[in-house]
N, C-alpha and C positions, 0 to 999 in steps of 0.2 A: 504494500500500500504506500502510495506517495506521501511524503512528509507534508506536502502542501495541500493535500486533499482534505475534504471535510467529512465529518461523521454527523449525520442528521438523525435525531431521534423523533419518531412519529408514533402516534397512538392517540387514544381517546383522552378527553379531559380527565384528569385524576389518575392517569396510568403511571405517573411517576417520572415523566420525561425530565423535568427540571432537577429533581432530587437525584435521580440516577445519572443524569448528564454531568452534574458536578463531580460525582464520584468517578465516572469514566474519564473525564477530562484530567482529573488529578492523577489517576492511575497511569494515563498515557502521556502525562506532562504536556497537555495541550491547553489552549485557551478555551474557556466555556462561554457560550452566548445563549441566553434565553430569548427567543424571538419576541415573546410578549413583553419582556422587560425593555428590549431595544425599541419596540414600537412605542411604548409609553414614554420612553426617554426622548425619542425624536418628535413625537406628537405633542408632548407636554400635557397629555391627558392620560388618565387611567382608562383601561379598556372598557369597563362598564359605561363610562361617560362618553367614549367614542361611539359605542353602540346606541346610547340614548340620544345623543345630540345629532349625529349625522348618519347613523344606520349601519347595518351590517355590510352593505355593498361598499361603502367608503372604507370601512375597516378592512375588508378583504383586499382592496386595492393597495392600501397602505401596508398591509401585511406582506403582500407580494413585493412591493418596492423595497422594504427593509430586508426581506429574505434575499433578494437579488444583490443588495448591497453587501450583505454578509458573505454571500457566495464569492463576490469579487475581491474580498479581502485576501491578500496573498499570505495567509498564515494557516498552519494546521489548527483545526478547532473542532470542538464538539458543539453542535447547535441543537438545542431543544426547541422544537417547533410547537406552535399552538395545535390543538387537536384538529382544527379544520384546515390548517395550512396545506396539507397534501391534497385536499379535495377541491381546490379552486385553481382556475387557470391551468397552466402547465407546471405548477410548482413541484409536483413529484418528479416529473421528468427533469426539471432543472436541478433538483437535489441529486438525482441519480447520475447526472452528467458530471456534477461537481465533486462527487465522492461516493460514499456508501450511505444508505438509509437503513435504519434498524427500527423495526416495528415492535414496540413494547406491547405485547398482547396480554395485558393484565386481566385477571378474572373480573367479570362484570360486577360481582357482589363487592369486591374490593373497591372498584371505581365508584360505585354508588355510595358507599360509606364515605369515601374521600370527598366527593363533590357535595354531598349533603353538608359536610362540615364547613365548606368554603363557598356555599351557594351564592352569597351576595357578590363575590368577586368574579363569578363566572356568568357572563350575560346570557348564554343559551340555557344554562341550568336554572338561572334565576327566573326564567320565564315558565319553568315547569312547576306544576303543583306538587307539594310534598308527597301526596299519595300516589303520584304517577311517575316519580323520578326513575324508578327501576325500569318500568316499561318504556318510558321515553328514552332512557339511555340505551336500552336494548334496540329500539328502533333506529336511533342515531348510529349505533355500532353497525347495524346491518346496512345502513345507507353508506357509511364511510369505509366499510371493510374492503370493497373492491380497490379503493385508492391505497389503503394501507398494505394490501397484498402485493403492491408493486415494489415494496421495499426489498432491498438486497438480502435482508436477513430478518427472521422473526424469532423473538424470544419472549419468555415470561419474565424478563428482567434479570436473567442470570449473568452476572458480570463475567464469570470465568468462561461461559459459553461465547460471549461476545469477544473476549480477548483471543480465544482460540480461533474464532472466525476471522478476526482482523489479522492475526499473524499468518493465516493461510493465504491471504490475498497477495 
């Protein structure tokens, strides 16, 4: 694997991309970027406000712009994407061209527990009624799975499996 290539973590909201990405970047001695954090930094707004003030379409365009900017950085890095990032425009193809993508296929019950705890910070989850979060997340997973399956590698977040995969490249 090229030292300048990127590692992109994709998966559902609450799948652990940010937490896991920091650990992976540290283990590989690479820079870590969280796409959502970079979007907020550049926009000067938190993501729930972007959704509320200008809508999801504007957010998705901004998300793509920031993703492409991170891709152009000439440094090896681990990038945790937002849950929807691979599902819009040609983002997944761009990620696969720039490096490897890893789908964190976290069990849905784990995801549901995590997103319930942070519901107010997740605009799509915030729109879901408490009683339907599990079924709504299942529907979202089914809709996004074809995009996530384009990833170079799928794991249930096993760090050692990922290291072995990356060493084999």
